[in-house]
C-alpha positions, 0 to 999 in steps of 0.5 A: 597091778596087772601088766598092760600089753599094747597092740598097734592098730595100723590105719590105711592112709586111703581112708576117707576124711572124717571116716570113723575108726573102730574106737570112734575117733575120726581120721582127720579134723581141724582140731581135737573137738572135730576128732573126738566123739561127743561125751568122750573124755580127752586131753591133747597137745600140739607141737612139731613131732616130725620136724616139718615145721607144722604143729602136730596133734597128740591126744588121749581119749576115753570112750563113754560106753555106759556098760563100762561106767559105774555111778557112785551113790554121791553121783561120782562116775567111775570110767573103766573104758579103755583110753586110746592114744592117737597121733595126727600129723599137721597139714599145711591147710591147718587140718590134722590127719591121722598117723596112728592110733595106739590101742591098749597103750594107756592103762584103763582104770581097773577098780574103784581105788586106783585113779590114773591121771594122764598128762601130755607134753611136746617139747620144743625139740619135738620130744613127746612125754606121756605122764601117768599119775597114780593115786591109790585110795586103798592098799598102799601109801605109795603115790607113783608118777611115771613119765615116758619119753618118746621121739619120732624117728625111722617111721615110728615113735621110739621110747628113749627114756623114762622117769619115775617118782614114788612118794610115800604119803605116810612118811614123805620119802621119795624115790626118783628114778631117771633112765636114759635109753640112749646112754643106757644110764640110770640115776636114782635119787632118794631122800638120801644122797644121789647115786648113779646105777648104770645097770640098764642093759646095753642094748641099742634102739629101737625101743618102740611103743610095742611095750607096756606103758604104766608104773611097772615099766619093765626093761 
């Protein structure tokens, strides 16, 4: 799988409300429906990420550019458009205002054989989890799921941990890897007894979103 590199798009706070970004998202709205253009695929979660007591909004949205879509003979549509990840701060008036839009963070579908399903979670401690479930219909029996754990601090979101589950569909064997970048510990659990492998390089934060997000998460 090709490595996905990330570039962060800095958005000026002086933009007028509801002004569209280059990718089509709007800079504010009362809910995800207000923000995401019609026809786009999207998922979202709300929760307090910055600790101000107001629910914030995180969404992953995929454009519907027809030049990057393919319809199969049975009518199934492959969407090869690049998803965008965006974080909106909640305001006292009930609206959401854009904090940042992150482009090229969530991997796009690259072929007809690889399906990537994203899931979002915001914990009651304000931790953001982005889960990517991969399914390969050809080329491998491995079905991997990767969860990337972020926390807002010092003005941005920092990667503080990751979890990976690899299931071999033909054998039933599983390998689970949990990495904590705060304690620099890795725990690997397989169908055999659990073993700890403290092999993560002992480097301090920050680890930011300036990093590929996908199955092959490098150190």
